[in-house]
C-alpha positions, 0 to 999 in steps of 0.5 A: 523399305525406304519407299514404304516409309516415304509412301507412309510419310506422304499419307500422313502429310495428306491426312494432316493436310485434311485437318484444315479442310475436313470437319473433324480432322483437326479434332482427330489429330488432336484427340485421337492420333496419338493412340491410333496413328495419324492415318488410323494405322495404329500406334504404340498404345493401340497397335491395330488399324482403326478399321471396321464396318460401323456406320457414322451414327454407330461410330459416333456413339462408340466414340462418345461412350469409350473415348478418350480412354481416360475421360469417356463421355467428355466429348460433345455430341457435335465433336464426336459426330465430326470425328466419326464422319472424318474417320469413317470417310478417311480410313475406317469404313470399307469404302474408304479402305477400298478407295485407298487399296482397291480390291481385285479378283485374285488368281486362284487354284482349285480348292479341295472341294473343287479338286475332288468334284472336278476329278470325279466329273472328269471320269464320270464323263465316260460313264452312265450318269443316273437320274436323281429324282423324287423317287426315294428308297431302294429297289427291293427284290424278294426271292423264295429260297436262297437262290436269287434267280428270276424264277425265284423272284416272288415280289419286287417293290421299293423299300423306304429303308432297310430295317426289318425284324422278321422274327420267325415269319416270312416277310409280309406280303411275300409268298415264301416259307419262313425257313429260307428266303433272300432279298436284294436291295439296289439303287443309289446312296446320296452323300449330303456332304464330303467326309468319312462315312461309316456303313454298318450292317446289323444282321444274324444272317449271311449278306454282302454289301457293295457300295461304289464298287459293283465287283468288290464288296465293301462288306462280305459275309456271304459265308457267315460263321460265329455269332457276330451281328454287327459289321462295319466299314468306313469310306470317304465320299464326296458330297452331292454325289450318288453312289451305286449300292447293292445289298444281297441278304439270305436266310438259310434253312436253320432251326430246331425241331418242334417236339409236338409236330416234329417239324423244324421251327424257323429261326428268327432273322433281322437286317438293318442298314445304317450309316454314321455320316459326318457330324452325326450319330449312327442311324438307319440310312434315311429314305431321303438319301436313297434312290431306286435308280441306277448309278455308275461308280464314282471316283473319290480322290481321297488324297489328303490336302493341306487346308484351304485358306479360310481367313476371310471367312470362306474357302479360298484357293490363294495359297500355294505351298510345297505340301499342296504341290505334293498333294496334287502330285499324289492325287494325280498319280492315284487318279492316273492309276484308277483310270488306267486300270479301267481304261477299257470300260472308260474308252469302250474298248477291249484288250488287243482290239483293232481300234483300241489305240484309236479309242484310247487316244480319243478318250485322252483327247476328251479327258484333256479338253474337259479338264482344261475347260477350253478347246485345245490348241495344236501345241496342247494336243501335241504335249498332252495327247500325242507325247504320252503315246510316243515311243511306247505301245503300252496303252495303259502306260500312255494313259497314265502319262496323259492323266498325270500331265493333265492333272498337274497342268496349271490349265487344270489346277488354276482358274482364270488363266489367260488364253481362253475364250469368253463363253468357255470362261463363263461356263467354267465360272458358272459351274465352279460357282454352283457345282464346285466343278468343271462345266458339263456337256450342256454348258460346253455345247452352249459355249462352243455355239457362243450362246453364253454371252447374254445374261438371260442365257446364263441365268437359264443355265444357272436355274437348270444347274441348281436342281443338281445334287451338287448344287444342293450340297454346295448350298448346304455348305453355305448354310452350314457356314452362315449358321456357324455350324463349321465349329459345332463339332462338339456339343456336350451338356451336363448330364445332371442338368439335362438328362437324355441330352445325348449324342443321338439327340444332338445328331437328331437336332442337327438333322432337324435344323438341316431339314428346316432350312432345306424345307424353306430353301426348296419351297415354292417361295424360298423366302429368306424371311420364313427362316425367322418367322416360324415356330414350326420345326421338324421333330422326331419321336426322340426330340418331341419327347425331350422338348415336351411334345408327343409322337408315336414311338420311332416316329420320323421327322415331321413338322410340329409346333414348338412353343407356339408364338415364342420361337423365331425359326433358325434363331431359336432352333434348339440346336443353335441355342445349344451350340451357342451355350456352355455345358450347363448355362446359356451364353448371351455373349456367344449368341449375341456374337452369332447374331451380330456378326453372322446375321447382321454382318457387324465386324467385331474385333477380338477381345483385347485379352482372353477372359474366363467367363464368371462361373455361377458359383462365384455369384450364386445370387445372380442369374446369367444376364446379371453375371454377363452384365457385371463381367463386361461393364468395363469401357474397354469391353463395352466397345463390342459388348454394347452390341453383343449383349443386348442381342444375346439377352433376347434369347435368354428365355431358352436354356442351354439345350434350347428349351423354353423357360420363364426363370433363370436361377429362380429369377424371372428371365429378362429377355429385353434387348436392343440394337442400334441400326446403321441409320442411327436408330435404336430398335428395342426387342422384348424377346426372340420373336421380335428380334426374329421379325427384325432380322427378317426385314432388316436391310442389314441382315439382307445385305449380310446374307447376300454378301456371305452367299456371294463369297461362298459361291464365287469364292472371291471378294464381293468388292472386287466386282465393283463398289456398287455390287453389294447394294445391287445384290441386296436390291435384287434380293429384295426385288425377288421377294427374298427368294434364296434360290433366285439370289443364288442364281443372281450371284452365280450369274454375276460371278460368271459374267464378270470380265477378267481383269487384265 
């Protein structure tokens, strides 16, 4: 403690010494230090450190308008500029803080997504890996009669989805009589994100559904009784992976006599396969998440873990607790039991086979090496492979010991441990950046051949890896965070004000936003600027009807012009506008915080005290803009709201569910706004369209987007990679015409090639 006080005293002396040398230092000590501390560390009146990310011009403007607290606007422009320059360079800015406390790449354990993906890939090493391509839907086989034999197959094709109402007829184009026929659908199901999935089958006939288990049905009503027509089950799935799916359905010969012909009349039949993915409502499983190709079973670690640290804005594996250690043990035991029960399949052997011991040991050797991401040392081979087999002839028990030892080892659970070789470290950093998982066979082959030294080779691999569904799932996770959808679990609106805005609409809106982002990201140019410059959105029949357009009933999502020349891409997407609104009214504050903090990277401090928004009834003559202006006019509020409000006001032409409007509370909407850029220039906007164009071209927005992508992929502080890395990343983004996929590659390559700190 004595050392801490001594260090702080030295710092204060150093800052005081600057007063005679640095313009503005003496003014700060005289006018500001009593409240904020001699070194900006905070004082009795303002306990929080004086830190932020505003530029000198922005900081100077804030100082003039809000300080001193008892006499705002009393400082001259020259004095405010001098204080701002000193504060910014001494301790306020990120550069100053990094100079005083240089950041480092932190030792990190696997995050929860990394753990689940890695264990799944470890086991998949020993299985057939199917090919995800541009074929969508399920392989469909139609049979005449109830028996599904090759001699009874009358048609084979790809069905986009399973959603049929046959009535009392036979399936179209199928040569069978309507009383008795059968179908089998098979292929794979892609889970877009990790979470609980509810699988639902609607039918009045017998069926069984296999999902991620080819031997045990998830739903089995092959012998059907009763009148139920809805059957459901819930299971956890890991995002970015494809799970084998097979559904068998049969219609029996049931009916009633037709009194005129004395022949049995076919009974109506229907079948529909649905799901309820995370954050969505129930719907028929879309074709884009189905494939007719074959895939092997995926191991899903369902052990609950304590949440990863997200205090920095991205998932970090920097906290280790007893709960986390216990979770890794439980997860390792579960995986060991799973592997041991399937060891013959995974090791390609049989019980009592002559070469069984040899094949199982070979399995263990490959399992451990893949888990550690490095060639094994003699000591590691002895501990993790030979030792489990010592003193036992029970191969199943030996496999359990091997898997348990491996999955509890720091070599598996932690990244960036000493003792590895450069190429293998590059391979691991690259795979964790893009897949949240261990390197695949191709990366390990290149590492073994010492071919991952140079940037071009690593970039080529990153481009290959980006096409994998695991990379697409990780980028979906990035956009979910960038657009602040992490906190959008509950969106509810006043039913009287917004009739028809129900759970199904909310689910469709989220899908629309995901499809919009996906369409830009995977287009030829992948141009970030297009996210803010288009008024074309994916809409289905339900959304089109709510937002004033027309589509045929049950029409699927398709690009449509919505409020032409008024919208600005994601900025005015109805889902985001609804998320950042109240139950019945808009919220310029929530929308402004999203734009300033999320899109422009402005650091906003929490309000000094919790404030309840002014209800409309309190000021019935005011519209939303006027109420917000009234409530936030105090000097203490305007420190942040001078940035927040003018940005949020630009979106006021869109109501609480994102519909365009001209009036609010019977008054014309004023959507004028502004923003003081870091260069000190104030940019004015007349509405969302102009704000969208500004965000598309703003270097601040580009830098914020690049930095957030770096944090999401590398899961380390950008500044730990050097003080110039942020600007270099922004420049590379611009040089590549703001191609978001190339930015992801650039981020992954930089993270992979960064040498480990000693």
